[in-house]
C-alpha positions as CSV (number, residue, x, y, z in Angstrom):
1,X,-6.7,-18.2,1.4
2,X,-6.1,-21.9,2.3
3,X,-5.4,-22.9,-0.8
4,X,-2.7,-20.0,-2.0
5,X,1.0,-21.6,-1.2
6,X,1.8,-17.7,-1.3
7,X,-0.2,-16.8,1.7
8,X,-2.2,-13.4,1.2
9,X,-2.2,-11.1,4.4
10,X,-5.8,-10.7,3.5
11,X,-8.8,-12.3,1.8
12,X,-12.0,-11.6,0.9
13,X,-14.7,-12.9,-1.4
14,X,-17.7,-10.7,-3.0
15,X,-21.0,-12.5,-4.2
16,X,-23.3,-11.0,-6.5
17,X,-27.0,-11.4,-7.5
18,X,-26.7,-13.0,-10.7
19,X,-24.8,-15.6,-8.7
20,X,-20.9,-14.9,-9.7
21,X,-18.3,-14.3,-7.0
22,X,-15.2,-12.7,-7.1
23,X,-12.0,-13.4,-4.7
24,X,-9.9,-10.5,-3.4
25,X,-6.3,-11.3,-2.3
26,X,-3.6,-8.8,-1.0
27,X,-0.3,-9.7,-0.6
28,X,2.4,-8.0,1.2
29,X,6.1,-7.5,2.1
30,X,8.2,-5.1,4.5
31,X,10.9,-3.1,2.8
32,X,13.6,-5.8,4.2
33,X,11.9,-8.9,3.8
34,X,13.1,-11.7,1.8
35,X,11.9,-13.2,-0.2
36,X,9.6,-11.3,-1.9
37,X,6.4,-13.2,-1.9
38,X,4.4,-10.7,-3.7
39,X,6.9,-10.5,-6.8
40,X,7.0,-14.3,-7.1
41,X,3.2,-14.3,-7.0
42,X,3.3,-13.4,-11.2
43,X,5.3,-17.0,-11.4
44,X,3.0,-18.7,-9.0
45,X,0.0,-17.6,-11.2
46,X,2.1,-18.6,-14.5
47,X,2.8,-22.0,-12.8
48,X,-1.0,-22.6,-11.8
49,X,-1.8,-22.0,-15.6
50,X,0.2,-24.4,-16.8
51,X,-1.3,-26.8,-14.0
52,X,-4.7,-26.3,-15.2
53,X,-3.2,-27.0,-18.9
54,X,-1.7,-29.6,-18.3
55,X,-5.1,-31.2,-17.2
56,X,-7.1,-29.7,-20.2
57,X,-4.9,-30.0,-23.0
58,X,-7.2,-29.5,-25.9
59,X,-8.6,-26.0,-24.1
60,X,-6.9,-22.7,-25.2
61,X,-5.4,-21.2,-22.3
62,X,-3.8,-17.8,-22.3
63,X,-1.6,-15.4,-19.9
64,X,-1.4,-11.6,-20.6
65,X,1.7,-10.1,-18.6
66,X,2.9,-6.5,-18.6
67,X,6.2,-5.6,-17.0
68,X,8.0,-2.8,-17.6
69,X,11.7,-3.2,-16.7
70,X,13.2,-6.6,-15.8
71,X,16.8,-8.0,-14.6
72,X,17.1,-11.7,-16.5
73,X,20.2,-12.0,-13.5
74,X,17.0,-12.4,-10.9
75,X,15.6,-15.8,-10.8
76,X,13.0,-17.9,-9.0
77,X,12.6,-21.3,-7.6
78,X,10.1,-22.5,-10.0
79,X,9.7,-26.2,-9.2
80,X,6.7,-26.0,-6.6
81,X,7.9,-29.7,-5.4
82,X,10.9,-27.5,-4.0
83,X,11.0,-26.3,-0.4
84,X,12.8,-23.3,-1.9
85,X,9.9,-22.7,-4.1
86,X,8.3,-18.9,-3.9
87,X,12.2,-17.4,-3.1
88,X,14.3,-15.8,-5.5
89,X,18.0,-15.9,-6.2
90,X,20.8,-14.4,-8.1
91,X,21.9,-18.3,-9.4
92,X,20.1,-20.2,-12.1
93,X,19.7,-23.6,-11.3
94,X,18.8,-25.8,-14.3
95,X,15.0,-27.4,-13.3
96,X,15.0,-25.7,-10.1
97,X,15.2,-21.9,-10.8
98,X,14.8,-19.9,-13.5
99,X,14.4,-16.1,-15.2
100,X,10.8,-14.8,-16.0
101,X,12.3,-15.4,-19.7
102,X,12.7,-19.0,-19.4
103,X,9.7,-19.3,-17.2
104,X,7.4,-18.2,-20.2
105,X,9.0,-20.1,-22.9
106,X,8.5,-23.1,-20.3
107,X,4.4,-22.1,-20.8
108,X,4.7,-21.5,-24.4
109,X,6.6,-25.5,-24.7
110,X,3.1,-26.4,-23.1
111,X,1.0,-24.6,-25.5
112,X,-0.2,-22.0,-23.4
113,X,-0.4,-18.4,-25.5
114,X,1.6,-15.8,-23.9
115,X,1.8,-11.9,-24.8
116,X,4.1,-10.5,-22.9
117,X,4.4,-6.4,-22.6
118,X,8.0,-5.3,-21.7
119,X,9.7,-1.7,-21.9
120,X,13.3,-3.6,-21.3
121,X,14.3,-4.6,-25.2
122,X,15.5,-8.2,-24.6
123,X,14.7,-9.4,-28.2
124,X,18.2,-10.8,-28.5
125,X,17.8,-13.0,-25.6
126,X,14.4,-13.9,-26.9
127,X,15.0,-14.6,-30.5
128,X,17.2,-17.9,-30.2
129,X,14.4,-19.3,-27.9
130,X,11.3,-18.8,-30.4
131,X,12.3,-21.5,-33.0
132,X,12.1,-24.4,-30.3
133,X,9.6,-27.0,-30.5
134,X,6.8,-27.3,-27.9
135,X,6.9,-30.2,-25.8
136,X,3.2,-31.3,-26.6
137,X,3.5,-31.0,-30.0
138,X,6.8,-31.0,-32.1
139,X,5.3,-29.7,-34.8
140,X,4.5,-26.1,-33.1
141,X,7.2,-23.8,-31.8
142,X,7.6,-21.7,-28.8
143,X,7.2,-18.8,-31.0
144,X,3.6,-20.0,-31.8
145,X,2.5,-19.1,-28.9
146,X,4.8,-16.1,-27.3
147,X,4.6,-12.6,-28.6
148,X,6.0,-10.0,-27.3
149,X,5.2,-6.0,-27.4
150,X,7.6,-3.6,-26.6
151,X,6.7,0.0,-25.0
152,X,9.1,3.3,-24.7
153,X,8.5,5.8,-21.6
154,X,9.7,9.1,-22.2
155,X,12.0,10.9,-19.7
156,X,9.9,11.5,-17.3
157,X,8.8,7.4,-16.9
158,X,11.1,7.7,-13.2
159,X,8.3,10.1,-11.9
160,X,5.5,7.8,-13.5
161,X,3.5,5.4,-11.1
162,X,2.4,2.4,-13.6
163,X,0.9,-0.8,-12.7
164,X,2.3,-4.2,-13.5
165,X,0.1,-7.4,-14.0
166,X,-0.4,-10.4,-15.0
167,X,-4.0,-12.3,-16.2
168,X,-5.0,-15.7,-16.6
169,X,-7.9,-17.2,-18.3
170,X,-7.9,-20.5,-15.9
171,X,-5.8,-21.5,-13.1
172,X,-5.9,-24.6,-11.1
173,X,-4.6,-23.8,-7.6
174,X,-3.1,-26.0,-5.4
175,X,-6.1,-27.3,-3.8
176,X,-7.3,-28.3,-7.2
177,X,-9.9,-25.6,-7.5
178,X,-10.0,-24.1,-11.0
179,X,-10.7,-20.2,-11.1
180,X,-11.3,-18.1,-14.5
181,X,-10.2,-14.6,-15.3
182,X,-7.5,-14.5,-12.6
183,X,-5.8,-10.9,-12.3
184,X,-2.6,-10.3,-10.1
185,X,-1.5,-6.5,-10.1
186,X,1.2,-5.6,-8.6
187,X,3.8,-2.3,-8.0
188,X,7.3,-4.2,-8.3
189,X,9.2,-4.6,-11.2
190,X,11.3,-7.5,-11.6
191,X,14.5,-5.6,-10.5
192,X,18.4,-7.3,-10.0
193,X,19.1,-8.7,-6.8
194,X,22.1,-7.3,-4.7
195,X,23.0,-9.1,-1.9
196,X,20.0,-10.8,-1.8
197,X,18.1,-7.8,-1.4
198,X,16.3,-5.1,-3.9
199,X,18.7,-2.2,-5.1
200,X,15.6,-0.2,-4.6
201,X,14.7,1.3,-1.6
202,X,11.0,2.2,-3.0
203,X,8.2,1.3,-0.9
204,X,6.6,-2.2,-2.7
């Protein structure tokens, strides 16, 4: 837990006979708590993955991310040297706060392979970004690493419980430790912010 900038409420490790170990961390928030650290944890996993990729440029690194509703008007303070890291805002701040699509593009520009599943059709927002060159190899484009899959729920979707998740093949945490096959599972979509609080009254 000490190596986690977004601190979990509970952390427990489990060891297995063959020598492997799994650490389970639980993040939570109260209904009116702001910022929503559990929601920002999606971005924290992405940043730790990018940190690993920057130190292992020749290694394939992959993220898979499923998010069923998505507001591009919700921004995250993604600069991990900023004291506001981990907070959410309704304001875009270049180099400091970006929405989730901009965060995904940033990973792809560093040749992290990203497969993003979304219910919201954001094709018009995505397509202009796919032709941008990668920072680490200008012969490669964002579209070579960032792919989208769209899913549609039926008319009963408001009554469905469906998990949102992000998986990462490798991450480098704040303590410098490497972790493989990281999974973060949550109930929260990235909904719009209203007066710095979520419109939704549903439990998170």
